[in-house]
C-alpha positions as MATLAB code, in Angstrom:
seq = 'MDSEATSADATNAIGAHAATPRLTSLSHGGGCGCKIAPGVLADLLARAGRSVLPFPDLLVGTETSDDAAVYRLNDSQAVVATTDFFMPIVDDPYDFGRIAATNALSDLYAMGARPLLALALVAMPIGVLPRETIAQVLRGGEDVCAEAGIPIAGGHSIDSVEPIYGLAAIGVAHPSRVKRNASARHDDVLVLGKPLGIGMLSAALKKDQLDAAGYAAMIATTTQLNRTGTALAELDDVHAMTDVTGFGLLGHALELARGASLGVRLHYAQLPWLPGVQALSERGIVTGASARNWASYGEHVTLDDALPTVARALLTDPQTSGGLLVACAPQAVDDVLARFRADGFLQAAVIGRMTAGEPRIEVA';
ca = [
      -7.700   51.728   18.728;
      -8.222   51.891   22.485;
      -4.800   51.874   24.229;
      -5.979   49.732   27.142;
      -7.480   46.796   25.275;
      -7.598   45.208   21.872;
     -10.535   43.824   19.937;
     -10.816   40.311   18.541;
     -10.124   41.743   15.082;
      -6.904   43.346   16.307;
      -5.860   40.088   17.968;
      -6.301   38.284   14.659;
      -4.285   40.985   12.934;
      -1.288   40.361   15.199;
      -1.044   36.662   14.625;
      -4.035   34.481   15.496;
      -5.368   32.436   12.584;
      -9.098   31.658   12.530;
      -8.610   28.116   11.216;
      -6.059   27.037   13.813;
      -5.768   27.304   17.594;
      -3.774   30.144   19.066;
      -0.241   28.963   19.763;
      -0.395   30.309   23.301;
      -3.566   28.291   23.954;
      -1.647   25.059   23.409;
       0.873   25.598   26.200;
       0.669   25.990   29.955;
       3.305   28.757   29.926;
       5.230   30.869   27.486;
       8.726   32.126   26.785;
      11.206   32.181   29.647;
       8.257   32.196   32.037;
       8.276   28.430   31.413;
      11.509   28.100   33.369;
      11.548   25.944   36.473;
      11.567   28.309   39.469;
      15.126   29.014   40.675;
      14.564   27.481   44.106;
      13.138   24.268   42.644;
      15.927   24.085   40.068;
      18.595   24.463   42.768;
      17.024   21.595   44.719;
      16.881   19.363   41.637;
      20.531   19.994   40.798;
      21.568   19.342   44.389;
      19.695   16.023   44.375;
      21.208   15.033   41.033;
      24.756   15.638   42.269;
      27.706   16.873   40.252;
      30.434   15.118   38.334;
      33.541   14.394   40.393;
      35.794   13.862   37.381;
      38.399   16.577   36.776;
      37.950   18.611   33.587;
      40.697   21.239   33.708;
      39.715   22.725   30.337;
      36.088   23.226   31.351;
      36.363   26.917   32.176;
      32.661   27.441   32.920;
      30.251   24.715   33.992;
      27.216   24.678   36.256;
      28.843   26.082   39.378;
      27.550   29.671   39.099;
      24.427   29.197   36.945;
      26.155   31.000   34.104;
      24.631   31.522   30.671;
      26.695   28.974   28.723;
      29.371   26.334   29.141;
      32.906   27.212   28.085;
      35.537   24.633   27.126;
      39.111   25.667   26.320;
      40.555   24.186   23.121;
      43.914   25.945   23.309;
      45.460   29.174   24.572;
      43.535   31.329   22.116;
      40.247   29.480   21.525;
      37.389   28.265   23.677;
      34.101   26.705   22.591;
      31.005   28.319   24.133;
      27.873   26.139   24.107;
      24.307   26.696   25.259;
      20.743   25.584   24.633;
      17.430   27.345   25.176;
      13.884   26.468   24.159;
      10.350   27.174   25.334;
       6.630   27.209   24.561;
       5.044   30.102   22.607;
       4.983   33.573   24.071;
       3.039   34.927   21.054;
       0.525   33.489   18.596;
       2.247   34.482   15.364;
       4.409   31.454   14.456;
       7.058   33.463   12.608;
       7.460   35.836   15.545;
       7.614   32.873   17.937;
      10.503   31.402   15.973;
      12.342   34.715   15.870;
      11.964   35.338   19.599;
      13.086   31.836   20.563;
      16.165   31.995   18.351;
      17.134   35.482   19.527;
      16.775   34.361   23.119;
      18.985   31.295   22.606;
      21.770   33.258   20.911;
      21.702   35.790   23.739;
      23.447   33.284   26.033;
      26.458   33.295   23.721;
      26.589   37.079   23.576;
      26.291   37.229   27.371;
      29.549   35.262   27.628;
      31.252   37.560   25.121;
      31.297   34.880   22.438;
      30.930   35.080   18.667;
      28.233   32.661   17.408;
      29.326   29.985   14.922;
      26.291   27.771   14.275;
      23.044   26.508   15.763;
      20.966   23.344   15.879;
      17.178   23.596   15.957;
      15.167   21.956   18.747;
      11.623   21.357   17.493;
       8.693   19.768   19.324;
       5.290   20.313   17.703;
       1.757   18.868   17.914;
       1.764   17.580   14.349;
      -1.900   16.579   14.378;
      -3.044   19.954   15.694;
      -1.042   22.615   13.863;
      -0.927   22.984   10.068;
       2.437   22.249    8.513;
       2.702   25.782    7.192;
       2.329   27.138   10.740;
       5.197   24.948   11.922;
       7.244   25.932    8.895;
       6.757   29.591    9.815;
       8.239   28.916   13.267;
      11.294   27.337   11.638;
      11.551   30.187    9.144;
      11.580   32.732   11.953;
      14.480   30.980   13.650;
      16.395   30.686   10.385;
      15.988   34.385    9.633;
      17.344   35.419   13.036;
      20.338   33.122   12.649;
      20.951   34.569    9.190;
      20.925   38.039   10.749;
      23.501   36.794   13.269;
      25.596   35.483   10.368;
      25.341   31.788   11.262;
      23.622   28.701    9.826;
      21.130   26.373   11.431;
      23.154   23.286   10.589;
      20.804   20.575   11.851;
      18.737   19.730   14.882;
      16.167   17.332   16.254;
      12.368   17.176   16.130;
       9.600   15.278   17.931;
       5.801   15.108   17.838;
       4.757   16.804   21.077;
       1.600   17.723   22.959;
       2.760   21.333   23.329;
       4.619   23.439   20.738;
       8.255   24.004   21.711;
      11.058   25.644   19.738;
      14.604   26.769   20.436;
      18.248   26.292   19.576;
      21.414   24.632   20.717;
      23.968   27.311   19.895;
      27.737   27.108   19.572;
      30.170   30.006   19.651;
      33.837   30.782   20.125;
      35.725   33.173   22.401;
      39.252   33.843   23.580;
      39.625   32.102   26.959;
      40.851   35.303   28.607;
      37.936   37.331   27.203;
      35.073   35.166   28.445;
      32.763   37.267   30.625;
      31.268   35.289   33.487;
      28.358   36.178   35.742;
      30.621   35.602   38.761;
      33.415   38.111   38.187;
      31.880   41.475   39.129;
      33.961   43.683   41.429;
      33.183   45.986   44.313;
      31.914   49.386   43.117;
      31.227   48.121   39.589;
      28.417   49.979   37.862;
      25.496   47.929   36.482;
      24.231   48.733   32.993;
      21.087   47.129   31.521;
      20.806   46.928   27.737;
      17.050   46.466   27.183;
      13.877   47.737   28.850;
      11.926   45.462   31.190;
       8.346   44.189   31.143;
       8.150   41.378   28.588;
       6.338   39.044   30.970;
       3.664   41.646   31.645;
       3.114   42.264   27.934;
       2.903   38.553   27.162;
       0.352   38.086   29.965;
      -1.713   40.932   28.536;
      -1.520   39.384   25.064;
      -2.794   36.056   26.330;
      -5.754   37.883   27.932;
      -6.506   39.879   24.740;
      -5.535   43.110   26.525;
      -2.463   44.112   24.511;
      -2.912   46.672   21.766;
      -1.024   46.745   18.479;
       1.527   49.297   19.714;
       2.312   47.160   22.756;
       2.719   44.086   20.581;
       5.055   45.925   18.220;
       7.226   47.068   21.140;
       7.296   43.539   22.513;
       8.430   42.029   19.196;
      11.003   44.753   18.596;
      12.824   44.124   21.876;
      12.576   40.321   21.941;
      13.981   39.981   18.419;
      16.876   42.422   18.914;
      20.098   40.422   19.034;
      22.332   41.153   22.022;
      25.347   41.208   19.700;
      26.899   44.072   21.689;
      28.119   41.446   24.151;
      30.815   40.310   21.720;
      32.236   43.838   21.517;
      31.927   44.446   25.256;
      34.043   41.352   25.915;
      37.007   43.185   24.399;
      36.925   45.816   27.162;
      39.166   45.080   30.156;
      36.961   47.213   32.398;
      33.902   45.063   31.685;
      34.155   42.488   34.442;
      30.938   40.450   34.286;
      27.900   39.933   32.064;
      24.688   37.968   32.058;
      21.318   38.340   30.365;
      18.058   38.989   32.178;
      15.583   36.230   31.362;
      13.150   33.979   33.210;
      14.241   34.709   36.797;
      13.561   38.420   36.369;
      15.897   41.335   37.043;
      16.188   40.490   40.740;
      17.006   36.843   40.117;
      19.783   37.484   37.641;
      21.214   40.367   39.669;
      21.293   38.003   42.646;
      23.349   35.548   40.582;
      25.878   38.343   40.004;
      25.916   39.066   43.731;
      26.382   35.450   44.752;
      29.080   34.825   42.178;
      31.111   37.804   43.359;
      30.246   37.505   47.091;
      29.021   41.094   46.957;
      25.781   42.970   47.335;
      23.792   44.785   44.648;
      21.992   48.096   44.990;
      19.439   48.897   42.288;
      17.902   52.306   41.627;
      14.233   51.772   40.814;
      13.743   55.209   39.252;
      16.496   54.496   36.709;
      15.071   51.210   35.405;
      13.949   51.316   31.760;
      10.461   49.965   31.019;
       8.593   48.988   27.888;
       5.629   51.289   27.181;
       2.450   50.486   29.100;
       4.030   47.940   31.436;
       3.535   49.821   34.686;
      -0.111   50.543   33.854;
      -0.699   46.847   33.143;
       0.843   45.856   36.463;
      -1.398   48.325   38.291;
      -4.372   46.539   36.703;
      -3.172   43.238   38.120;
      -1.824   41.744   34.889;
       1.156   39.709   36.077;
       2.589   36.267   35.380;
       2.514   33.238   37.663;
       6.280   33.005   37.216;
       6.688   36.357   38.976;
       5.266   34.952   42.217;
       7.356   31.784   41.874;
      10.469   33.879   41.389;
       9.810   35.900   44.535;
       9.135   32.742   46.553;
      12.526   31.410   45.461;
      14.704   34.401   46.336;
      12.609   37.107   48.021;
      14.272   36.536   51.388;
      17.502   37.866   49.856;
      15.906   41.101   48.615;
      15.120   44.333   50.459;
      12.616   46.678   48.809;
      12.426   50.273   50.024;
       9.072   51.049   51.654;
       8.687   54.079   49.392;
       8.532   51.973   46.219;
       5.159   51.560   44.480;
       3.099   48.522   45.433;
       3.629   47.002   41.976;
       7.426   47.122   42.286;
       7.806   43.515   43.419;
       5.806   42.147   40.501;
       7.751   44.287   38.033;
      11.166   43.398   39.424;
      10.446   39.658   39.368;
       8.746   39.739   35.967;
      10.237   36.964   33.781;
      11.960   38.371   30.720;
      12.167   36.529   27.415;
      15.121   37.518   25.233;
      15.893   40.241   27.768;
      18.788   42.630   27.907;
      22.414   42.172   28.854;
      23.258   43.090   32.442;
      26.828   44.393   32.503;
      29.080   45.023   35.509;
      31.850   47.443   34.605;
      34.315   49.807   36.257;
      32.953   53.359   36.698;
      35.378   54.759   34.118;
      33.993   52.401   31.454;
      30.334   53.400   31.754;
      30.349   55.945   28.927;
      32.057   53.489   26.575;
      29.630   50.687   27.465;
      26.595   52.918   26.922;
      28.014   54.201   23.634;
      28.483   50.663   22.328;
      24.942   49.710   23.297;
      23.470   52.770   21.616;
      25.549   52.297   18.481;
      23.857   48.890   18.145;
      20.378   50.380   18.557;
      19.827   49.784   22.286;
      18.549   53.292   22.882;
      17.111   52.583   26.345;
      20.340   51.140   27.763;
      20.756   52.619   31.232;
      22.802   52.624   34.407;
      20.608   50.888   36.994;
      22.789   50.225   40.032;
      26.093   49.221   41.553;
      27.907   46.306   43.184;
      28.378   46.951   46.912;
      30.272   45.451   49.821;
      28.406   43.021   52.033;
      26.572   39.740   51.860;
      25.062   38.614   48.541;
      21.649   40.230   48.506;
      19.762   42.894   46.587;
      18.645   46.288   47.860;
      16.226   48.304   45.741;
      15.654   51.969   46.548;
];
């Protein structure tokens, strides 16, 4: 099969069904690329206002755009709660369900929590999709939760114009072991657990320009549970964690910088990429969300003039079920990498460092 394009037969083989519309054709966006742009979201939240009631046991709320809410029950237990859902990023319904569930559970792992249970969020065009197709989406989510060792204990469903699936997920953590996105320290090393480029691959898929090998790599990374986060939370020298999703690497690194009132320096040559991603970007295959991301935070980013012309699109590429971004003390790097690799994250890499200065990103 040609490595630069895929035939209609190959597209059918990786999920499209001749008797039903492609899942991706029923939605205006896909995966975490559906997210409201960070600048627009910040404006909406500012207009909505925030609660003025005191909640002393709410350890993590909306103040730093963290991955999940954390509520302390007692000195040794805190509930960690999150929700995540989106439109299809792939056409295979089973894979769609798996990706969406993996992505939702990632928010718990990014806080250092252990998942307990999930509730399914289901919105489907009942008159358009066959029931078996919808059932395959649900089955994919159930299988991922089973792999994580938790049940889907309920949920809610509606008849919708666009297909949407995700989870509300609940976990537990020790209050002192919760890893926020706002607690990085000066000179911390940044480690990324998964390779980048999911948005590019999903855009190529929608344009029938992703081959079978590219699709397999895309599914492998988006369905890999970020369970290493639970183990990393036990390390005192791991100071902060988040996961890289719809705002791209730059957007989520900027959240780390703002939360810690520090800068971030990223090393472009050390970033791990999914196979074929850079070639796709050079052919102009990018997502609309990438441009929206840059418009929201580009003024806080400095890109070295020596970087390739596609660097901006790659660095702002929205990730779906992306990797954990870990800020740790320099002496903990080997341990962090070893724990990632023991869990099968073979491309985990050191990608940068927290620096003194105003909250902004420098990429060299």
